[in-house]
C-alpha positions in Angstrom: 66.9 94.4 107.3 64.8 97.2 108.1 63.2 99.1 105.0 60.5 101.4 106.8 59.3 103.7 103.6 59.4 101.5 100.8 58.9 97.5 100.2 61.1 95.2 98.5 57.8 94.2 96.8 57.0 97.5 95.1 58.0 98.1 91.7 61.0 100.2 91.3 60.2 103.5 89.5 57.2 104.1 91.0 56.3 106.1 94.4 59.3 106.0 96.4 60.6 102.7 95.1 63.9 102.7 93.3 67.3 101.6 93.7 67.1 101.0 97.2 64.3 98.4 96.7 66.7 96.7 94.0 69.6 96.7 96.5 67.6 95.1 99.4 66.1 92.4 97.1 69.1 91.5 95.2 71.4 91.6 98.2 69.0 89.5 100.2 68.6 87.1 97.4 72.5 86.6 97.3 72.7 86.4 100.9 70.2 83.6 101.0 72.1 81.5 98.3 75.2 81.7 100.8 72.9 80.2 103.4 72.0 83.5 105.3 68.4 83.8 106.1 67.1 87.3 105.8 64.0 88.9 107.3 63.0 92.5 105.7 60.6 94.5 107.8 58.5 97.2 106.0 55.5 99.0 106.4 52.0 97.5 105.3 50.9 99.8 102.4 47.7 97.7 101.7 44.9 96.2 103.8 45.2 92.9 101.8 48.9 92.6 102.1 49.6 89.5 104.1 51.8 89.5 107.4 54.4 87.4 105.9 55.4 87.1 102.2 58.3 84.7 101.2 59.9 86.1 98.2 62.2 83.1 97.8 63.6 80.3 100.2 65.6 82.3 102.8 64.0 85.6 102.3 61.1 86.8 104.3 59.4 90.1 104.0 57.3 91.1 107.3 54.8 93.7 107.0 54.3 96.0 110.1 51.4 98.3 110.8 52.2 101.9 111.3 49.8 104.4 110.1 47.3 104.5 107.2 47.9 101.9 104.7 47.5 104.4 101.8 48.1 108.0 101.1 50.8 108.6 103.5 54.0 110.2 101.8 57.5 109.7 103.1 57.5 113.0 104.5 54.8 112.2 107.0 56.6 108.8 107.9 58.7 110.3 111.0 55.6 110.4 112.9 55.0 106.7 112.5 58.4 105.4 113.6 57.3 104.8 117.2 54.4 102.6 115.7 56.8 100.7 113.3 59.3 100.3 116.1 56.6 98.9 118.5 55.6 96.4 115.7 59.1 95.4 115.3 59.7 94.7 119.0 56.5 92.4 119.1 58.4 90.2 116.8 61.1 89.7 119.3 58.5 87.5 121.4 58.2 85.0 118.6 61.9 84.1 118.3 64.4 83.2 121.0 67.4 85.4 122.2 70.2 85.3 119.6 68.0 84.3 116.7 69.2 87.8 114.8 72.9 88.4 114.4 72.7 91.6 112.5 70.3 94.5 111.9 71.0 96.3 108.5 68.7 99.3 108.0 68.5 101.2 104.8 67.7 105.0 104.6 67.6 107.3 107.7 63.9 106.5 108.6 65.0 102.7 109.0 68.1 103.8 110.9 66.1 105.4 113.4 64.1 102.1 114.2 67.1 99.8 113.6 68.9 101.7 116.3 66.1 100.7 118.9 65.9 97.1 117.6 69.7 96.6 117.6 69.8 97.9 121.2 67.0 95.7 122.3 68.3 92.3 120.4 72.1 93.2 121.4 73.3 93.0 117.8 75.1 95.4 115.7 73.3 98.0 113.7 74.8 98.2 110.0 73.3 101.1 108.2 73.3 102.2 104.4 72.2 106.0 103.8 71.3 105.6 100.2 70.8 109.4 100.1 71.8 112.3 102.6 69.8 115.5 103.2 73.1 117.4 103.5 74.2 116.3 100.2 70.8 116.7 98.4 70.4 120.1 99.6 73.7 121.4 98.2 72.8 120.1 94.8 69.2 120.9 94.5 67.4 121.5 91.2 66.2 125.1 90.8 62.4 124.0 91.4 63.2 121.5 94.1 62.6 121.9 97.9 65.3 121.2 100.5 64.9 118.3 102.6 63.8 119.5 106.3 66.2 119.9 109.2 64.6 117.1 111.2 66.0 114.7 108.6 69.4 116.1 108.8 69.3 115.8 112.7 68.0 112.1 112.3 70.7 111.0 109.7 73.3 112.5 112.1 71.9 110.4 115.0 72.1 107.2 113.0 75.6 108.1 111.7 76.6 108.3 115.4 75.1 105.3 116.7 75.7 102.7 113.9 78.1 100.2 114.4 79.2 100.3 110.6 78.1 102.7 107.9 78.0 101.2 104.3 78.9 103.8 101.6 78.4 103.1 98.0 81.5 104.7 96.9 84.7 106.5 98.1 82.9 109.9 97.4 79.9 109.0 99.7 82.2 107.8 102.1 84.1 111.2 102.3 80.6 112.7 102.5 79.7 110.7 105.5 82.8 111.9 107.2 82.8 115.4 106.1 79.3 116.3 106.5 78.2 114.1 109.3 81.5 113.7 111.2 81.3 110.0 110.8 84.0 108.0 112.5 86.3 106.9 109.3 87.1 103.5 111.0 83.2 102.7 110.7 82.7 103.5 107.2 83.1 101.0 104.7 82.8 101.1 101.1 80.8 98.4 99.5 79.5 99.3 95.8 76.0 98.0 95.0 75.6 95.2 92.3 73.8 94.6 89.0 72.2 91.3 87.9 74.8 90.5 85.2 72.5 87.3 84.1 69.4 89.5 83.5 71.0 92.8 82.0 73.2 91.2 79.0 74.0 92.9 75.7 71.5 91.8 72.9 70.8 92.4 69.2 69.3 96.2 69.1 67.1 95.3 66.2 65.3 92.2 68.0 65.0 94.4 71.2 63.2 97.2 69.1 60.7 94.8 67.6 59.8 93.3 70.9 59.3 96.9 72.0 57.3 98.1 69.0 59.8 100.5 67.8 61.2 101.3 64.5 64.4 100.0 63.1 65.6 103.5 62.2 64.2 105.2 65.3 66.7 107.4 67.3 65.9 106.5 70.8 67.0 108.5 74.1 65.8 106.8 77.2 65.4 108.0 80.8 64.6 105.5 83.5 63.5 106.5 87.1 61.3 108.2 89.4 59.8 111.4 87.9 61.1 114.2 90.2 63.2 117.3 90.1 66.0 115.3 91.8 66.3 112.8 88.8 66.0 115.5 86.2 64.1 114.1 83.4 63.3 117.6 82.3 66.9 118.0 81.3 66.5 115.3 78.4 63.3 116.6 77.3 64.8 120.0 77.1 67.8 118.8 75.5 65.7 116.8 72.9 63.9 120.2 72.2 67.3 121.9 71.3 68.4 118.9 69.3 65.4 119.2 67.2 66.1 122.8 66.7 69.5 121.8 65.3 68.3 118.7 63.4 64.7 119.3 62.3 65.0 116.4 59.9 65.3 113.9 63.1 61.6 114.6 64.3 60.2 111.8 62.3 62.6 109.1 63.7 63.1 110.8 67.4 61.7 108.8 70.4 62.4 110.3 73.8 61.4 107.5 76.3 60.7 108.1 79.9 59.8 105.2 82.0 58.9 106.0 85.6 56.3 107.3 87.7 55.8 110.4 89.6 57.5 110.4 93.0 58.5 112.9 95.8 58.1 116.5 94.8 57.0 115.2 91.5 53.7 114.3 92.8 52.6 118.0 93.1 52.5 118.1 89.4 52.3 114.5 88.0 51.7 115.7 84.5 55.0 118.3 84.5 56.6 116.5 81.9 53.7 116.1 79.7 53.0 120.0 79.9 57.0 120.7 79.4 56.8 118.6 76.2 53.8 120.5 75.0 55.4 123.8 75.8 58.8 123.1 74.0 57.1 121.4 70.9 58.3 118.0 71.4 55.2 116.2 72.8 55.0 114.3 69.5 58.2 112.6 70.0 57.7 112.1 73.9 56.9 108.7 75.1 55.9 108.6 78.6 55.4 105.3 80.2 54.9 103.4 83.5 57.7 101.5 85.0 58.2 98.1 83.3 59.3 94.6 84.3 63.1 94.1 84.8 63.0 91.6 81.6 61.5 94.4 79.4 63.5 97.0 81.1 66.6 95.2 79.8 65.0 95.5 76.3 64.6 99.2 76.5 68.3 99.4 77.5 69.3 97.3 74.4 66.9 99.2 72.1 68.3 102.5 73.3 70.9 104.9 71.1 71.7 106.6 74.4 70.7 106.0 77.9 70.7 109.2 79.9 71.1 109.7 83.7 70.8 113.6 84.2 70.2 113.4 88.0 71.4 116.2 90.6 72.7 113.8 92.9 73.1 110.2 93.0 74.7 107.9 95.7 75.6 105.4 93.0 73.4 105.0 90.1 72.1 101.6 89.5 70.3 102.5 86.3 73.4 103.4 84.6 75.3 100.0 85.4 72.2 98.3 84.5 72.3 99.9 80.9 76.0 99.4 80.7 75.6 95.8 81.7 73.2 95.6 78.6 75.6 97.0 76.5 74.0 100.6 76.3 75.8 104.0 75.8 75.3 105.9 78.8 75.5 109.8 79.4 75.2 110.7 83.1 75.7 114.0 84.9 79.1 114.3 86.5 77.6 114.2 90.2 77.8 112.1 93.2 78.5 108.3 92.7 77.8 108.4 89.0 81.6 108.6 87.9 82.1 105.5 90.0 79.0 103.7 88.4 79.7 104.8 84.7 83.5 104.8 84.9 85.5 105.6 81.5 82.8 103.3 79.8 80.2 106.1 79.3 79.9 110.0 79.0 80.0 112.0 82.0 78.2 115.4 81.4 79.3 118.5 83.3 76.3 120.3 84.7 72.5 120.4 83.7 72.5 122.8 80.8 70.2 121.3 78.0 72.5 122.9 75.3 75.4 121.1 76.8 73.5 117.7 77.0 72.2 118.3 73.3 76.0 118.5 72.3 77.0 115.5 74.0 73.9 113.7 72.6 74.8 114.8 68.9 78.5 113.9 69.6 77.6 110.3 70.2 74.8 110.0 67.5 77.1 111.4 65.0 79.9 109.1 65.7 78.9 105.3 65.3 82.5 104.4 65.7 82.6 105.8 69.2 79.2 104.6 70.1 80.3 101.0 69.1 83.3 101.5 71.3 81.3 102.5 74.3 79.0 99.8 73.9 81.7 97.3 74.0 83.5 98.8 77.0 80.2 99.3 79.0 79.8 95.5 79.5 83.0 95.0 80.8 83.0 97.7 83.0 79.6 96.7 84.4 80.9 93.2 85.0 83.0 94.7 88.0 79.5 95.4 90.0 78.1 91.7 90.2 75.8 91.3 93.2 78.3 88.2 94.4 81.2 90.7 94.7 78.7 93.2 96.8 77.6 90.3 99.3 80.9 89.1 99.5 82.0 92.5 101.0 78.7 92.9 103.2 79.4 89.3 104.7 82.8 90.8 105.7 81.1 93.9 107.4 78.8 91.9 109.0 81.2 89.7 110.6 83.4 92.3 111.5 80.6 94.3 113.3 79.6 91.2 115.0 83.0 90.3 116.3 83.5 93.8 117.6 80.1 93.7 119.2 80.8 90.3 121.1 84.1 91.7 122.3 82.4 94.8 123.9 79.7 92.6 125.5 81.9 89.6 126.8 83.1 90.4 130.3 86.8 90.8 130.9 88.2 88.0 132.8 90.2 90.2 135.1 87.2 92.3 136.0 85.3 88.8 136.6 88.0 87.8 138.9 87.9 91.1 141.0 
């Protein structure tokens, strides 16, 4: 696997680490359980990182030197792709021909490198976009910046060259075909998974006790990177409107935002804090760094509502993790979120804070509806286990390997001639 811009060792919710990191680690873990050895190539981002880190038996992370270890943002990485590719090429010297069967690249930067190494190793390239510039640029937040044309060109090249394109949802598959002219025969839908052993329903009061939250608190939760694309400001603005309508809630309301500044959000890391002060809700705003996966499960259980107000999502792992934990989820009706949430959550049209406040109150004021959503949430999430994801990935890999082998095997008639 190739993951240039973010390491599987990074904490999701910080920097550029997010759902892609979870996808790489969890799919690799499940592949290893099936006897498939996985090596993940990523960029070294600190001088003290060892060359090789074994996450678990059968899953190895290999660090490649490409550019400064620290202070290099994702937008600067295209200039380091040659260095990264050269580092990967040097790895060829340590293994015999035929050691690798498949290259699976994640995000377009990795696809550019995967293109080179797949050709050098004569193996198929399987690529997962995770996000696409042409999709993001059509659904920008008002204060966000469009993705550059260079990324669109790079993505189009990867789409053209990849042996298989893995889409998270049917909608993403349609976008690959419609926006990038992908060959439909090479696009395969494989929904991501969720750790159904870690994210499980639990008693809300006990979860709140572990987190130091009051039993009678009204907890609204956002989990993710702090950037315009993820739209945590929509929740903050909706909470301000909610308090205008129900000022008596102020003593109990907790608006929890778990995440670190990322992407465009790095230009104003205190943006949410300032917004809370401007709207008069700083006293109910709980801004915290990303937490461990175990503690995150408790936050999902403790919440009255988990919100996913993004402007676009290729899938929405947070939504499924929350539902697996038995949470009520309100999500924007965009991208892959309708698939992730299904009918076991609430899809909100648009990003108007008044609409979000309406939907929040509709759940908070109807305990029976909230209880029904919680019951159905877990059942829905159980359709997205990582075992199912890897079942499909193995089929994708096998099909790509067989097709590549057929193209490399000489035609007996041609040999006879």
